C-alpha positions as CSV (number, residue, x, y, z in Angstrom):
1,L,-8.5,116.1,46.0
2,L,-6.7,117.5,49.0
3,P,-9.6,119.7,50.1
4,L,-11.9,116.7,50.2
5,L,-9.7,114.9,52.8
6,S,-9.8,115.4,56.6
7,P,-7.2,117.9,57.8
8,Y,-5.1,115.0,59.2
9,R,-5.1,113.1,55.9
10,R,-4.6,116.3,54.0
11,G,-1.3,116.9,55.8
12,E,-0.3,113.3,55.3
13,M,-0.9,113.4,51.6
14,A,0.7,116.8,51.2
15,Y,3.9,115.4,52.7
16,F,4.1,112.8,49.9
17,I,3.0,114.9,46.9
18,Y,4.7,118.3,47.4
19,D,8.3,118.4,46.5
20,E,8.1,114.7,45.7
21,F,11.6,114.5,44.4
22,A,13.2,116.2,47.4
23,N,15.0,114.4,50.1
24,K,13.0,115.3,53.2
25,I,12.2,114.3,56.7
26,R,9.2,115.1,58.9
27,G,9.8,118.1,61.1
28,Q,8.8,118.4,64.7
29,D,6.1,120.9,63.8
30,G,4.4,118.4,61.5
31,G,5.8,120.0,58.4
32,Y,8.9,118.8,56.6
33,K,12.5,119.7,56.4
34,M,14.6,119.3,53.2
35,V,17.8,117.3,53.5
36,E,20.5,118.3,51.0
37,S,22.8,115.3,51.3
38,A,21.7,111.9,50.1
39,E,24.4,110.5,52.3
40,D,22.7,112.1,55.3
41,M,19.4,110.5,54.3
42,L,21.0,107.1,54.6
43,K,23.3,107.6,57.5
44,V,21.6,110.2,59.8
45,Y,17.9,110.1,59.0
46,N,17.3,106.5,58.1
47,E,15.0,105.9,61.1
48,D,11.2,105.6,61.3
49,R,11.0,108.6,63.7
50,F,12.1,110.9,60.9
51,D,9.6,109.5,58.4
52,P,12.3,110.0,55.7
53,I,11.5,110.3,52.0
54,D,14.4,109.8,49.6
55,G,13.4,112.0,46.7
56,T,16.6,111.2,44.9
57,L,15.6,107.5,44.7
58,I,12.0,108.3,43.8
59,K,13.3,110.4,40.9
60,V,15.5,107.5,39.7
61,A,12.5,105.2,39.9
62,D,10.4,107.7,38.0
63,N,13.1,108.0,35.3
64,I,13.3,104.2,35.0
65,G,9.5,104.2,34.5
66,A,9.9,106.8,31.7
67,F,12.6,104.8,30.1
68,I,10.5,101.6,30.1
69,E,7.6,103.5,28.6
70,A,9.9,105.0,25.9
71,A,11.6,101.7,25.1
72,A,8.2,99.9,24.9
73,S,6.7,102.5,22.6
74,I,9.8,102.4,20.3
75,R,9.7,98.6,20.2
76,N,6.0,98.8,19.2
77,G,6.7,101.2,16.3
78,V,5.9,104.5,18.0
79,N,9.2,106.3,17.6
80,P,9.0,110.0,17.1
81,P,12.4,111.8,17.4
82,S,11.5,113.3,20.8
83,L,10.9,109.8,22.3
84,I,14.1,108.4,20.9
85,E,16.0,111.5,22.3
86,A,14.3,111.1,25.7
87,K,15.5,107.4,25.9
88,S,19.0,108.4,24.8
89,T,19.1,111.3,27.3
90,L,18.2,108.9,30.2
91,L,20.9,106.4,29.1
92,K,23.5,109.2,29.1
93,K,22.2,110.6,32.4
94,Y,22.6,107.3,34.2
95,K,25.9,106.2,32.6
96,N,28.1,104.9,35.4
97,Y,25.5,105.9,38.0
98,S,24.7,104.0,41.1
99,I,22.5,104.8,44.0
100,F,22.6,102.8,47.3
101,G,24.6,100.2,45.5
102,I,22.1,99.9,42.7
103,D,23.7,100.2,39.2
104,V,21.0,102.2,37.4
105,E,22.9,102.1,34.0
106,K,22.8,98.3,34.2
107,I,19.1,98.3,34.9
108,L,18.4,100.5,31.9
109,M,20.7,98.5,29.6
110,G,18.8,95.4,30.6
111,L,15.5,97.1,29.8
112,E,16.6,98.3,26.5
113,G,16.0,94.9,24.9
């Protein structure tokens, strides 16, 4: 779809879809710059002028969505071993994990039903 967009919109969309799980800010040249530290994203680049994207948080939200999908499927009787393993893996991954004060493990445990 990108080639169908105007050059301006193409650049805007590319910023959002390429390296979607990376912490990044918009560079002065119109491109983007990766930011290694999630703490820097919050403390240094958390301003509109940087147009920050917190890929770490997006990845957590994506995994919560995957967990919801797996849990719902299992509850509805669709429970192949790979789906059960995926759900278990996500629970282990986010055990004792918080991001920006959000207790991800607690969210997952609440969704487990």
